[in-house]
C-alpha positions as CSV (number, residue, x, y, z in Angstrom):
1,X,95.1,91.4,86.8
2,X,96.1,94.0,89.3
3,X,93.7,96.8,90.2
4,X,94.8,100.3,89.1
5,X,94.0,101.5,92.6
6,X,93.5,99.8,95.9
7,X,91.6,102.6,97.5
8,X,88.1,104.1,96.8
9,X,86.4,107.1,98.4
10,X,82.7,107.8,98.7
11,X,80.1,109.8,100.5
12,X,77.2,108.7,102.8
13,X,74.5,111.4,102.5
14,X,71.7,111.4,105.1
15,X,68.7,113.5,106.0
16,X,66.4,113.6,109.0
17,X,62.8,112.8,108.2
18,X,60.8,110.7,110.8
19,X,64.2,109.3,111.6
20,X,67.3,109.1,109.5
21,X,67.2,108.4,105.8
22,X,70.3,107.5,103.8
23,X,70.9,108.2,100.1
24,X,72.0,105.1,98.2
25,X,72.8,104.4,94.5
26,X,71.8,101.4,92.5
27,X,74.5,100.2,90.1
28,X,73.7,100.4,86.4
29,X,74.3,97.8,83.7
30,X,72.9,94.5,82.8
31,X,74.5,92.6,85.8
32,X,72.6,94.7,88.4
33,X,69.2,95.1,86.5
34,X,67.3,92.5,88.6
35,X,69.2,92.9,91.9
36,X,67.8,95.0,94.7
37,X,68.4,94.0,98.4
38,X,72.1,93.8,99.0
39,X,72.9,95.5,95.7
40,X,72.8,99.3,96.5
41,X,75.9,101.3,97.3
42,X,77.2,104.6,98.4
43,X,78.3,106.8,95.5
44,X,82.1,106.2,95.4
45,X,85.0,105.8,93.1
46,X,88.7,104.9,92.8
47,X,91.3,107.2,94.3
48,X,94.6,107.7,92.7
49,X,97.7,107.2,94.9
50,X,98.2,110.2,97.2
51,X,94.9,111.8,96.2
52,X,92.9,113.8,98.7
53,X,90.2,111.3,99.7
54,X,87.5,113.8,100.5
55,X,88.0,115.6,97.2
56,X,87.9,112.3,95.4
57,X,84.7,111.3,97.2
58,X,83.0,114.6,96.3
59,X,84.1,114.4,92.7
60,X,82.8,110.8,92.4
61,X,79.6,111.7,94.1
62,X,78.9,114.4,91.5
63,X,79.9,112.2,88.6
64,X,77.7,109.4,89.7
65,X,74.6,111.4,90.8
66,X,74.8,114.9,89.2
67,X,74.5,116.3,92.7
68,X,77.0,118.5,94.5
69,X,78.0,117.5,98.0
70,X,78.8,120.3,100.4
71,X,78.7,120.8,104.2
72,X,80.4,119.3,107.2
73,X,82.0,115.9,106.4
74,X,82.6,113.3,109.0
75,X,85.1,110.6,108.2
76,X,83.9,107.1,108.9
77,X,86.0,104.0,109.6
78,X,87.2,102.5,106.2
79,X,85.7,99.2,105.1
80,X,87.6,96.5,103.2
81,X,86.4,94.4,100.3
82,X,87.3,90.7,100.0
83,X,89.8,91.7,97.4
84,X,91.6,93.8,100.0
85,X,90.6,97.1,98.4
86,X,89.9,99.8,101.1
87,X,86.9,102.1,100.9
88,X,87.1,105.4,102.7
89,X,83.7,107.2,103.3
90,X,82.6,110.5,104.7
91,X,79.1,111.2,106.1
92,X,77.3,114.5,105.6
93,X,73.8,115.7,106.1
94,X,71.9,116.8,102.9
95,X,68.3,116.8,101.7
96,X,68.8,116.6,97.9
97,X,66.1,117.0,95.3
98,X,66.6,113.8,93.3
99,X,64.6,114.8,90.2
100,X,67.7,116.1,88.5
101,X,69.7,112.9,89.1
102,X,72.1,112.0,86.3
103,X,75.0,109.6,86.1
104,X,78.1,109.1,84.0
105,X,78.2,106.0,81.8
106,X,80.5,103.1,80.9
107,X,80.7,100.9,77.8
108,X,80.9,97.1,77.7
109,X,80.5,94.4,75.2
110,X,76.8,93.3,75.5
111,X,75.6,90.7,75.1
112,X,78.9,88.9,76.0
113,X,80.9,87.7,73.0
114,X,78.5,89.5,70.6
115,X,81.1,92.0,69.4
116,X,78.7,94.9,70.1
117,X,79.4,97.6,72.7
118,X,76.7,99.2,74.6
119,X,76.7,102.2,77.0
120,X,75.1,101.9,80.5
121,X,74.8,104.5,83.3
122,X,77.2,103.8,86.1
123,X,74.3,104.4,88.5
124,X,70.8,103.8,87.2
125,X,68.9,105.4,90.1
126,X,69.3,106.9,93.6
127,X,66.9,107.0,96.5
128,X,66.7,107.9,100.1
129,X,65.9,104.9,102.4
130,X,65.0,104.8,106.1
131,X,68.1,103.6,107.9
132,X,66.6,100.2,108.6
133,X,65.7,99.7,105.0
134,X,69.1,101.0,103.8
135,X,70.7,98.3,105.9
136,X,68.9,95.7,103.9
137,X,69.5,97.4,100.5
138,X,73.2,98.2,100.9
139,X,75.9,95.8,99.7
140,X,77.1,93.7,102.6
141,X,80.7,95.1,103.0
142,X,79.3,98.7,103.3
143,X,76.9,97.8,106.1
144,X,79.5,98.9,108.8
145,X,79.3,102.4,107.4
146,X,75.6,102.7,108.1
147,X,76.1,101.2,111.6
148,X,78.7,103.7,112.4
149,X,76.6,106.5,111.0
150,X,73.7,105.4,113.2
151,X,76.0,105.3,116.3
152,X,77.5,108.7,115.6
153,X,74.2,110.5,115.1
154,X,72.6,108.7,118.1
155,X,69.8,107.1,116.1
156,X,68.2,103.9,117.5
157,X,66.6,101.5,115.1
158,X,64.3,100.2,117.8
159,X,64.2,96.8,119.4
160,X,64.6,94.6,116.2
161,X,67.5,94.6,114.0
């Protein structure tokens, strides 16, 4: 089955607190319930052909977190999934209050082959992580985004890594 879109766009929000902290989102739904390290993601979504990627990233960020992204956005080098899908990301500095977090939802048949449909949040939680912790939490293919962010803002993780 061919994907509807081969491009996604997302945002990497960060803040400065005793170093750099990155906002990551944990995917919702039964598949991700017990997954933690290597499961978190930047808020992102599919871009329609010819769509403005920054506008798509901002829209998806709001749909998935209930937060509104504004400020100066820095494009990062796109990353590629094994499927070939390309993810474009933009970094920006923001210190969000996460108490009002909310996410859109999706419906799937659950349990499988039960004939019942259940609704799950697309993102079940968001959190800021110190950059070193974020590099452990984030899904592997998005790790280059955090490395580039670190280089661009001149942050050193120290001697281990």
